[in-house]
C-alpha positions as CSV (number, residue, x, y, z in Angstrom):
1,M,-0.1,-0.1,0.0
2,R,1.4,3.6,-1.0
3,S,1.7,6.3,1.5
4,F,-0.1,9.4,1.6
5,G,2.9,11.2,0.5
6,Q,3.2,9.0,-2.5
7,L,-0.3,9.3,-3.5
8,N,-0.2,13.2,-3.1
9,S,2.9,13.2,-5.3
10,E,1.3,11.3,-8.1
11,Q,-1.8,13.4,-7.9
12,I,0.5,16.4,-8.2
13,Q,2.2,15.0,-11.3
14,R,-1.1,14.1,-12.8
15,E,-2.3,17.6,-12.5
16,S,1.0,19.2,-13.6
17,D,0.8,16.9,-16.7
18,I,-2.8,18.1,-17.5
19,L,-1.9,21.5,-17.1
20,S,1.0,21.4,-19.4
21,S,-1.0,19.7,-22.1
22,L,-3.5,22.2,-21.7
23,M,-1.0,25.1,-22.0
24,E,0.1,23.9,-25.3
25,G,-0.7,26.6,-27.8
26,N,-3.3,24.8,-30.0
27,K,-5.2,23.1,-27.2
28,L,-5.5,26.2,-25.1
29,E,-6.8,28.0,-28.2
30,K,-9.3,25.2,-28.7
31,L,-10.2,25.6,-25.0
32,A,-10.6,29.2,-25.4
33,N,-12.9,28.9,-28.6
34,F,-14.8,26.4,-27.0
35,E,-15.6,28.5,-24.0
36,A,-16.5,31.5,-26.4
37,E,-18.9,29.2,-28.2
38,L,-20.4,27.7,-25.2
39,S,-20.9,31.2,-23.8
40,G,-22.4,32.3,-27.2
41,R,-24.9,29.2,-27.2
42,R,-25.8,29.9,-23.6
43,S,-26.7,33.3,-24.5
44,E,-28.9,32.3,-27.5
45,I,-30.7,29.7,-25.2
46,L,-31.3,32.2,-22.7
47,F,-32.6,34.7,-25.4
48,K,-35.0,32.0,-26.6
49,V,-36.3,31.1,-23.2
50,V,-37.0,34.8,-22.3
51,T,-38.8,35.2,-25.7
52,D,-40.8,32.0,-25.1
53,M,-41.7,33.4,-21.5
54,E,-42.8,36.6,-23.0
55,D,-45.0,34.8,-25.8
56,T,-46.5,32.5,-23.3
57,E,-47.5,35.5,-20.9
58,S,-48.9,37.2,-23.8
59,A,-51.0,34.4,-25.0
60,L,-52.2,33.8,-21.5
61,I,-53.3,37.4,-21.0
62,E,-55.2,37.0,-24.4
63,I,-56.8,33.9,-23.2
64,E,-57.9,35.5,-20.0
65,Q,-59.5,38.3,-21.8
66,L,-61.2,35.8,-24.2
67,V,-62.6,33.8,-21.2
68,Q,-63.9,37.0,-19.7
69,R,-65.7,38.1,-23.0
70,L,-67.2,34.6,-23.4
71,K,-68.5,34.6,-19.8
72,K,-69.9,38.0,-20.6
73,H,-71.6,36.7,-23.8
74,L,-72.9,33.7,-22.0
75,E,-74.5,35.8,-19.2
76,Q,-76.1,37.7,-22.1
77,L,-77.4,34.7,-23.8
78,K,-79.0,33.5,-20.5
79,D,-80.7,36.8,-19.9
80,L,-82.1,36.6,-23.4
81,Q,-83.2,33.1,-22.8
82,R,-84.9,34.1,-19.5
83,V,-86.6,37.1,-21.4
84,L,-87.7,34.8,-24.2
85,S,-89.0,32.0,-21.9
86,K,-91.6,34.2,-20.1
């Protein structure tokens, strides 16, 4: 069984190797491009979500207004039915 010191040294070496490979020009550039693309996609998705939310809220308001108009029309029809039934 390896000691904590050996395991810690191995972990530090692995992290150093990963950092070295990332710091190579091409890989670092690819990482930067990936991050920029990811940020752009995030902004695009956020914009679409906000737009969908606003559209849904507008549709809900229109539906509520339609329900009120239909209720009013139904009451008028009921009143007319009462008058004609007498």
